[in-house]
Structures are given as structure tokens and as C-alpha cells.
A tleap script that builds the chain and sets N, CA, C and O, in Angstrom:
source leaprc.protein.ff14SB
mol = sequence {
  NMET GLU SER SER PHE THR GLY PRO VAL ASN
  VAL GLY SER GLU GLU ARG ILE SER ILE ASN
  GLY LEU ALA ARG LEU ALA SER GLU ILE ALA
  GLY LYS GLU LEU HIE ILE HIE ASN ILE ALA
  GLY PRO THR GLY VAL ARG GLY ARG ASN SER
  ASP ASN ARG LEU ILE GLN GLN ARG LEU GLY
  TRP LYS PRO SER GLN PRO LEU ARG ASP GLY
  LEU ALA VAL THR TYR ARG TRP ILE GLU GLN
  GLN VAL LYS SER SER MET LEU THR SER CSER
}
set mol.1.N position { 0.715 -3.108 9.688 }
set mol.1.CA position { 1.834 -3.991 9.894 }
set mol.1.C position { 2.970 -3.185 10.506 }
set mol.1.O position { 3.313 -2.115 10.003 }
set mol.2.N position { 3.540 -3.676 11.558 }
set mol.2.CA position { 4.661 -3.002 12.190 }
set mol.2.C position { 5.915 -3.825 12.015 }
set mol.2.O position { 5.880 -5.055 12.058 }
set mol.3.N position { 7.036 -3.127 11.815 }
set mol.3.CA position { 8.313 -3.801 11.632 }
set mol.3.C position { 9.437 -2.812 11.907 }
set mol.3.O position { 9.268 -1.604 11.743 }
set mol.4.N position { 10.568 -3.328 12.318 }
set mol.4.CA position { 11.741 -2.474 12.510 }
set mol.4.C position { 12.566 -2.383 11.228 }
set mol.4.O position { 13.560 -1.658 11.186 }
set mol.5.N position { 12.168 -3.108 10.189 }
set mol.5.CA position { 12.885 -3.078 8.909 }
set mol.5.C position { 12.701 -1.714 8.255 }
set mol.5.O position { 11.576 -1.232 8.125 }
set mol.6.N position { 13.815 -1.086 7.841 }
set mol.6.CA position { 13.741 0.263 7.283 }
set mol.6.C position { 14.173 0.360 5.823 }
set mol.6.O position { 14.116 1.443 5.242 }
set mol.7.N position { 14.599 -0.734 5.225 }
set mol.7.CA position { 15.090 -0.670 3.854 }
set mol.7.C position { 13.984 -0.604 2.827 }
set mol.7.O position { 12.825 -0.885 3.135 }
set mol.8.N position { 14.338 -0.229 1.594 }
set mol.8.CA position { 13.343 -0.210 0.516 }
set mol.8.C position { 13.011 -1.631 0.081 }
set mol.8.O position { 13.872 -2.510 0.104 }
set mol.9.N position { 11.770 -1.853 -0.314 }
set mol.9.CA position { 11.331 -3.148 -0.816 }
set mol.9.C position { 10.407 -2.949 -2.010 }
set mol.9.O position { 9.738 -1.920 -2.114 }
set mol.10.N position { 10.367 -3.917 -2.899 }
set mol.10.CA position { 9.410 -3.911 -3.997 }
set mol.10.C position { 8.092 -4.464 -3.481 }
set mol.10.O position { 8.067 -5.450 -2.744 }
set mol.11.N position { 7.027 -3.839 -3.862 }
set mol.11.CA position { 5.696 -4.334 -3.544 }
set mol.11.C position { 4.903 -4.286 -4.829 }
set mol.11.O position { 4.684 -3.214 -5.392 }
set mol.12.N position { 4.478 -5.424 -5.289 }
set mol.12.CA position { 3.706 -5.438 -6.519 }
set mol.12.C position { 3.430 -6.839 -6.977 }
set mol.12.O position { 3.712 -7.813 -6.278 }
set mol.13.N position { 2.882 -6.927 -8.145 }
set mol.13.CA position { 2.520 -8.207 -8.719 }
set mol.13.C position { 3.752 -8.887 -9.292 }
set mol.13.O position { 4.619 -8.246 -9.887 }
set mol.14.N position { 3.809 -10.183 -9.101 }
set mol.14.CA position { 4.883 -10.953 -9.729 }
set mol.14.C position { 4.498 -11.362 -11.150 }
set mol.14.O position { 5.259 -12.046 -11.835 }
set mol.15.N position { 3.304 -10.937 -11.588 }
set mol.15.CA position { 2.853 -11.213 -12.947 }
set mol.15.C position { 3.570 -10.263 -13.900 }
set mol.15.O position { 3.577 -9.052 -13.681 }
set mol.16.N position { 4.160 -10.794 -14.932 }
set mol.16.CA position { 4.856 -9.970 -15.922 }
set mol.16.C position { 3.822 -9.343 -16.849 }
set mol.16.O position { 2.932 -10.024 -17.358 }
set mol.17.N position { 3.956 -8.019 -17.062 }
set mol.17.CA position { 3.017 -7.312 -17.935 }
set mol.17.C position { 3.740 -6.151 -18.609 }
set mol.17.O position { 4.592 -5.502 -18.001 }
set mol.18.N position { 3.399 -5.898 -19.851 }
set mol.18.CA position { 3.976 -4.760 -20.570 }
set mol.18.C position { 3.215 -3.497 -20.189 }
set mol.18.O position { 2.133 -3.572 -19.607 }
set mol.19.N position { 3.768 -2.353 -20.512 }
set mol.19.CA position { 3.083 -1.085 -20.248 }
set mol.19.C position { 1.788 -1.026 -21.060 }
set mol.19.O position { 0.756 -0.591 -20.548 }
set mol.20.N position { 1.835 -1.459 -22.318 }
set mol.20.CA position { 0.611 -1.494 -23.118 }
set mol.20.C position { -0.412 -2.439 -22.494 }
set mol.20.O position { -1.603 -2.129 -22.462 }
set mol.21.N position { 0.041 -3.579 -22.001 }
set mol.21.CA position { -0.851 -4.525 -21.351 }
set mol.21.C position { -1.467 -3.942 -20.095 }
set mol.21.O position { -2.650 -4.154 -19.827 }
set mol.22.N position { -0.679 -3.209 -19.321 }
set mol.22.CA position { -1.184 -2.565 -18.113 }
set mol.22.C position { -2.203 -1.481 -18.467 }
set mol.22.O position { -3.223 -1.337 -17.793 }
set mol.23.N position { -1.925 -0.729 -19.516 }
set mol.23.CA position { -2.865 0.308 -19.973 }
set mol.23.C position { -4.175 -0.329 -20.428 }
set mol.23.O position { -5.251 0.176 -20.106 }
set mol.24.N position { -4.099 -1.435 -21.176 }
set mol.24.CA position { -5.312 -2.126 -21.623 }
set mol.24.C position { -6.098 -2.681 -20.429 }
set mol.24.O position { -7.326 -2.599 -20.394 }
set mol.25.N position { -5.387 -3.240 -19.465 }
set mol.25.CA position { -6.025 -3.792 -18.278 }
set mol.25.C position { -6.753 -2.694 -17.497 }
set mol.25.O position { -7.904 -2.875 -17.100 }
set mol.26.N position { -6.091 -1.564 -17.278 }
set mol.26.CA position { -6.716 -0.440 -16.567 }
set mol.26.C position { -7.923 0.079 -17.349 }
set mol.26.O position { -8.940 0.429 -16.750 }
set mol.27.N position { -7.825 0.132 -18.655 }
set mol.27.CA position { -8.920 0.584 -19.505 }
set mol.27.C position { -10.131 -0.344 -19.373 }
set mol.27.O position { -11.268 0.120 -19.276 }
set mol.28.N position { -9.884 -1.639 -19.368 }
set mol.28.CA position { -10.974 -2.615 -19.203 }
set mol.28.C position { -11.649 -2.439 -17.851 }
set mol.28.O position { -12.877 -2.412 -17.765 }
set mol.29.N position { -10.859 -2.320 -16.804 }
set mol.29.CA position { -11.400 -2.176 -15.452 }
set mol.29.C position { -12.234 -0.903 -15.339 }
set mol.29.O position { -13.283 -0.895 -14.694 }
set mol.30.N position { -11.764 0.168 -15.967 }
set mol.30.CA position { -12.466 1.455 -15.906 }
set mol.30.C position { -13.681 1.501 -16.827 }
set mol.30.O position { -14.520 2.396 -16.717 }
set mol.31.N position { -13.770 0.529 -17.737 }
set mol.31.CA position { -14.868 0.549 -18.700 }
set mol.31.C position { -14.731 1.680 -19.693 }
set mol.31.O position { -15.722 2.221 -20.183 }
set mol.32.N position { -13.486 2.034 -19.986 }
set mol.32.CA position { -13.197 3.139 -20.903 }
set mol.32.C position { -12.505 2.594 -22.148 }
set mol.32.O position { -11.800 1.586 -22.090 }
set mol.33.N position { -12.715 3.265 -23.262 }
set mol.33.CA position { -12.025 2.886 -24.485 }
set mol.33.C position { -10.696 3.625 -24.546 }
set mol.33.O position { -10.629 4.826 -24.287 }
set mol.34.N position { -9.661 2.909 -24.884 }
set mol.34.CA position { -8.325 3.493 -24.927 }
set mol.34.C position { -7.680 3.175 -26.261 }
set mol.34.O position { -7.662 2.024 -26.697 }
set mol.35.N position { -7.155 4.193 -26.897 }
set mol.35.CA position { -6.418 3.996 -28.138 }
set mol.35.C position { -4.936 4.186 -27.825 }
set mol.35.O position { -4.505 5.278 -27.456 }
set mol.36.N position { -4.177 3.132 -27.973 }
set mol.36.CA position { -2.744 3.186 -27.688 }
set mol.36.C position { -2.015 3.505 -28.982 }
set mol.36.O position { -2.211 2.845 -30.002 }
set mol.37.N position { -1.181 4.517 -28.924 }
set mol.37.CA position { -0.375 4.902 -30.090 }
set mol.37.C position { 1.083 4.907 -29.658 }
set mol.37.O position { 1.521 5.796 -28.928 }
set mol.38.N position { 1.830 3.911 -30.111 }
set mol.38.CA position { 3.249 3.832 -29.788 }
set mol.38.C position { 4.045 4.593 -30.843 }
set mol.38.O position { 3.764 4.493 -32.037 }
set mol.39.N position { 5.021 5.339 -30.399 }
set mol.39.CA position { 5.858 6.092 -31.327 }
set mol.39.C position { 7.197 5.381 -31.483 }
set mol.39.O position { 7.628 4.634 -30.605 }
set mol.40.N position { 7.829 5.622 -32.591 }
set mol.40.CA position { 9.130 5.010 -32.853 }
set mol.40.C position { 10.157 5.529 -31.848 }
set mol.40.O position { 10.154 6.705 -31.485 }
set mol.41.N position { 11.000 4.662 -31.426 }
set mol.41.CA position { 12.026 5.062 -30.472 }
set mol.41.C position { 12.817 3.849 -30.039 }
set mol.41.O position { 12.604 2.749 -30.550 }
set mol.42.N position { 13.717 4.036 -29.115 }
set mol.42.CA position { 14.520 2.906 -28.657 }
set mol.42.C position { 13.649 1.866 -27.950 }
set mol.42.O position { 12.666 2.201 -27.289 }
set mol.43.N position { 14.024 0.626 -28.102 }
set mol.43.CA position { 13.299 -0.450 -27.445 }
set mol.43.C position { 13.851 -0.619 -26.039 }
set mol.43.O position { 15.055 -0.785 -25.843 }
set mol.44.N position { 12.972 -0.577 -25.091 }
set mol.44.CA position { 13.373 -0.746 -23.699 }
set mol.44.C position { 12.993 -2.117 -23.195 }
set mol.44.O position { 12.931 -3.081 -23.958 }
set mol.45.N position { 12.744 -2.195 -21.927 }
set mol.45.CA position { 12.351 -3.439 -21.295 }
set mol.45.C position { 10.979 -3.845 -21.825 }
set mol.45.O position { 10.091 -3.000 -21.942 }
set mol.46.N position { 10.794 -5.112 -22.142 }
set mol.46.CA position { 9.539 -5.593 -22.721 }
set mol.46.C position { 8.420 -5.761 -21.687 }
set mol.46.O position { 7.246 -5.791 -22.056 }
set mol.47.N position { 8.756 -5.869 -20.433 }
set mol.47.CA position { 7.737 -6.048 -19.406 }
set mol.47.C position { 8.359 -5.902 -18.033 }
set mol.47.O position { 9.582 -5.926 -17.889 }
set mol.48.N position { 7.534 -5.753 -17.046 }
set mol.48.CA position { 8.008 -5.601 -15.664 }
set mol.48.C position { 7.233 -6.549 -14.769 }
set mol.48.O position { 6.068 -6.858 -15.022 }
set mol.49.N position { 7.884 -6.993 -13.747 }
set mol.49.CA position { 7.218 -7.693 -12.665 }
set mol.49.C position { 8.010 -7.411 -11.402 }
set mol.49.O position { 9.178 -7.027 -11.463 }
set mol.50.N position { 7.377 -7.601 -10.271 }
set mol.50.CA position { 8.003 -7.267 -8.998 }
set mol.50.C position { 8.644 -8.502 -8.391 }
set mol.50.O position { 8.047 -9.578 -8.388 }
set mol.51.N position { 9.845 -8.352 -7.883 }
set mol.51.CA position { 10.513 -9.418 -7.141 }
set mol.51.C position { 10.216 -9.171 -5.667 }
set mol.51.O position { 10.827 -8.304 -5.042 }
set mol.52.N position { 9.295 -9.920 -5.125 }
set mol.52.CA position { 8.825 -9.696 -3.760 }
set mol.52.C position { 9.539 -10.544 -2.716 }
set mol.52.O position { 9.068 -10.654 -1.584 }
set mol.53.N position { 10.669 -11.145 -3.082 }
set mol.53.CA position { 11.355 -12.017 -2.119 }
set mol.53.C position { 11.776 -11.280 -0.854 }
set mol.53.O position { 11.627 -11.816 0.244 }
set mol.54.N position { 12.293 -10.074 -0.982 }
set mol.54.CA position { 12.778 -9.342 0.185 }
set mol.54.C position { 11.643 -9.017 1.155 }
set mol.54.O position { 11.780 -9.219 2.362 }
set mol.55.N position { 10.543 -8.524 0.638 }
set mol.55.CA position { 9.439 -8.184 1.542 }
set mol.55.C position { 8.862 -9.441 2.200 }
set mol.55.O position { 8.391 -9.394 3.336 }
set mol.56.N position { 8.901 -10.555 1.483 }
set mol.56.CA position { 8.413 -11.795 2.084 }
set mol.56.C position { 9.374 -12.280 3.180 }
set mol.56.O position { 8.939 -12.750 4.231 }
set mol.57.N position { 10.688 -12.160 2.921 }
set mol.57.CA position { 11.680 -12.569 3.922 }
set mol.57.C position { 11.639 -11.674 5.153 }
set mol.57.O position { 11.650 -12.171 6.279 }
set mol.58.N position { 11.593 -10.365 4.950 }
set mol.58.CA position { 11.699 -9.417 6.065 }
set mol.58.C position { 10.393 -9.196 6.816 }
set mol.58.O position { 10.396 -9.016 8.034 }
set mol.59.N position { 9.273 -9.209 6.090 }
set mol.59.CA position { 8.002 -8.874 6.721 }
set mol.59.C position { 6.998 -10.026 6.726 }
set mol.59.O position { 5.947 -9.941 7.360 }
set mol.60.N position { 7.332 -11.103 6.012 }
set mol.60.CA position { 6.406 -12.223 5.942 }
set mol.60.C position { 5.144 -11.902 5.151 }
set mol.60.O position { 4.092 -12.499 5.381 }
set mol.61.N position { 5.252 -10.962 4.222 }
set mol.61.CA position { 4.101 -10.536 3.435 }
set mol.61.C position { 4.299 -10.906 1.975 }
set mol.61.O position { 5.422 -10.880 1.470 }
set mol.62.N position { 3.217 -11.249 1.300 }
set mol.62.CA position { 3.246 -11.437 -0.143 }
set mol.62.C position { 1.888 -11.052 -0.704 }
set mol.62.O position { 0.893 -11.097 0.019 }
set mol.63.N position { 1.821 -10.676 -1.972 }
set mol.63.CA position { 0.533 -10.305 -2.556 }
set mol.63.C position { -0.465 -11.450 -2.413 }
set mol.63.O position { -0.111 -12.621 -2.547 }
set mol.64.N position { -1.717 -11.092 -2.139 }
set mol.64.CA position { -2.732 -12.113 -1.891 }
set mol.64.C position { -3.737 -12.260 -3.028 }
set mol.64.O position { -4.651 -13.082 -2.953 }
set mol.65.N position { -3.568 -11.464 -4.078 }
set mol.65.CA position { -4.517 -11.551 -5.185 }
set mol.65.C position { -3.830 -11.222 -6.502 }
set mol.65.O position { -2.769 -10.598 -6.512 }
set mol.66.N position { -4.428 -11.637 -7.606 }
set mol.66.CA position { -3.855 -11.344 -8.923 }
set mol.66.C position { -3.858 -9.837 -9.221 }
set mol.66.O position { -4.630 -9.081 -8.631 }
set mol.67.N position { -2.999 -9.421 -10.127 }
set mol.67.CA position { -2.884 -8.016 -10.519 }
set mol.67.C position { -4.236 -7.427 -10.898 }
set mol.67.O position { -4.591 -6.348 -10.426 }
set mol.68.N position { -4.996 -8.119 -11.744 }
set mol.68.CA position { -6.297 -7.607 -12.201 }
set mol.68.C position { -7.204 -7.290 -11.002 }
set mol.68.O position { -7.832 -6.231 -10.968 }
set mol.69.N position { -7.275 -8.179 -10.042 }
set mol.69.CA position { -8.152 -7.977 -8.889 }
set mol.69.C position { -7.692 -6.791 -8.037 }
set mol.69.O position { -8.507 -5.965 -7.625 }
set mol.70.N position { -6.398 -6.712 -7.780 }
set mol.70.CA position { -5.870 -5.602 -6.989 }
set mol.70.C position { -6.039 -4.267 -7.682 }
set mol.70.O position { -6.355 -3.262 -7.045 }
set mol.71.N position { -5.828 -4.257 -8.990 }
set mol.71.CA position { -5.989 -3.022 -9.753 }
set mol.71.C position { -7.461 -2.596 -9.773 }
set mol.71.O position { -7.761 -1.403 -9.707 }
set mol.72.N position { -8.373 -3.558 -9.863 }
set mol.72.CA position { -9.805 -3.238 -9.861 }
set mol.72.C position { -10.212 -2.612 -8.525 }
set mol.72.O position { -10.948 -1.626 -8.502 }
set mol.73.N position { -9.741 -3.176 -7.423 }
set mol.73.CA position { -10.050 -2.618 -6.100 }
set mol.73.C position { -9.470 -1.214 -5.980 }
set mol.73.O position { -10.137 -0.304 -5.488 }
set mol.74.N position { -8.234 -1.038 -6.428 }
set mol.74.CA position { -7.570 0.268 -6.356 }
set mol.74.C position { -8.299 1.292 -7.225 }
set mol.74.O position { -8.491 2.434 -6.808 }
set mol.75.N position { -8.701 0.894 -8.417 }
set mol.75.CA position { -9.422 1.805 -9.310 }
set mol.75.C position { -10.721 2.276 -8.663 }
set mol.75.O position { -11.023 3.470 -8.657 }
set mol.76.N position { -11.489 1.326 -8.119 }
set mol.76.CA position { -12.758 1.684 -7.497 }
set mol.76.C position { -12.551 2.632 -6.311 }
set mol.76.O position { -13.340 3.555 -6.107 }
set mol.77.N position { -11.494 2.405 -5.535 }
set mol.77.CA position { -11.204 3.271 -4.389 }
set mol.77.C position { -10.868 4.684 -4.865 }
set mol.77.O position { -11.386 5.661 -4.324 }
set mol.78.N position { -10.003 4.793 -5.876 }
set mol.78.CA position { -9.630 6.112 -6.404 }
set mol.78.C position { -10.852 6.809 -6.991 }
set mol.78.O position { -11.047 8.007 -6.783 }
set mol.79.N position { -11.665 6.069 -7.715 }
set mol.79.CA position { -12.873 6.637 -8.304 }
set mol.79.C position { -13.785 7.215 -7.211 }
set mol.79.O position { -14.331 8.307 -7.373 }
set mol.80.N position { -13.946 6.492 -6.113 }
set mol.80.CA position { -14.745 6.979 -4.988 }
set mol.80.C position { -14.149 8.237 -4.368 }
set mol.80.O position { -14.879 9.162 -4.014 }
set mol.81.N position { -12.818 8.273 -4.235 }
set mol.81.CA position { -12.158 9.449 -3.667 }
set mol.81.C position { -12.381 10.673 -4.547 }
set mol.81.O position { -12.629 11.767 -4.041 }
set mol.82.N position { -12.293 10.492 -5.854 }
set mol.82.CA position { -12.496 11.603 -6.791 }
set mol.82.C position { -13.939 12.096 -6.706 }
set mol.82.O position { -14.184 13.301 -6.633 }
set mol.83.N position { -14.898 11.159 -6.715 }
set mol.83.CA position { -16.309 11.544 -6.620 }
set mol.83.C position { -16.587 12.273 -5.312 }
set mol.83.O position { -17.270 13.298 -5.297 }
set mol.84.N position { -16.063 11.748 -4.232 }
set mol.84.CA position { -16.256 12.359 -2.916 }
set mol.84.C position { -15.654 13.760 -2.865 }
set mol.84.O position { -16.247 14.684 -2.307 }
set mol.85.N position { -14.478 13.905 -3.451 }
set mol.85.CA position { -13.809 15.206 -3.489 }
set mol.85.C position { -14.612 16.218 -4.301 }
set mol.85.O position { -14.693 17.393 -3.944 }
set mol.86.N position { -15.200 15.749 -5.390 }
set mol.86.CA position { -15.999 16.644 -6.227 }
set mol.86.C position { -17.257 17.108 -5.488 }
set mol.86.O position { -17.696 18.244 -5.671 }
set mol.87.N position { -17.828 16.252 -4.668 }
set mol.87.CA position { -19.039 16.607 -3.909 }
set mol.87.C position { -18.720 17.627 -2.815 }
set mol.87.O position { -19.493 18.552 -2.569 }
set mol.88.N position { -17.572 17.443 -2.166 }
set mol.88.CA position { -17.221 18.356 -1.071 }
set mol.88.C position { -16.702 19.688 -1.558 }
set mol.88.O position { -16.753 20.673 -0.820 }
set mol.89.N position { -16.201 19.748 -2.783 }
set mol.89.CA position { -15.667 21.013 -3.299 }
set mol.89.C position { -16.718 21.829 -4.042 }
set mol.89.O position { -16.451 22.962 -4.442 }
set mol.90.N position { -17.905 21.269 -4.231 }
set mol.90.CA position { -18.977 21.995 -4.947 }
set mol.90.C position { -19.682 22.991 -4.063 }
set mol.90.O position { -20.600 23.676 -4.514 }
savepdb mol mol.pdb
quit
């Protein structure tokens, strides 16, 4: 995608998810067991989501798939890169 727009923009899912929820989602996609242990401390933001209005206005782009689907594709790509790197460095 080409554009003359140079400002920062948010790119991400508009689905609201907590950090624990994101960790559980990534764990499910990876097929790994994850034990989450939260420690006592100040309470911060309960969840995050991306406001994609600016990128849609300036570039005409918006996410085309749900967070779970995009994260699954990204995980598989990273997993392939790691495997490939391990083969070439052996």
C-alpha cells in the first residue's frame, strides 16, 4: 500500500481483550498450556482495543478478520520463521 500520509496510526483489532485473555488466546493457538499468575499491584486498564478510524480515513484500510484468525496466521508465520532459522543455523 502506498500513501503520502506520514503520521502514526493504530493498527489492530477493534475487539476488546484483556492481557490475560490475549495470553490465553495465544496459548490456545499455539497448542501450549499456560499458567497465568497475576501478582498484587495497582489496577490498570482492564482491556485494550484499537481505534482504527484514522487509518480507515487516511488509507481506506480496516482489519479484514477477527483477532483470533489474524493471531493464528501470525503465530504460524513466526513459527515457520523460527523453524527455518534453526535449520539454516545448524
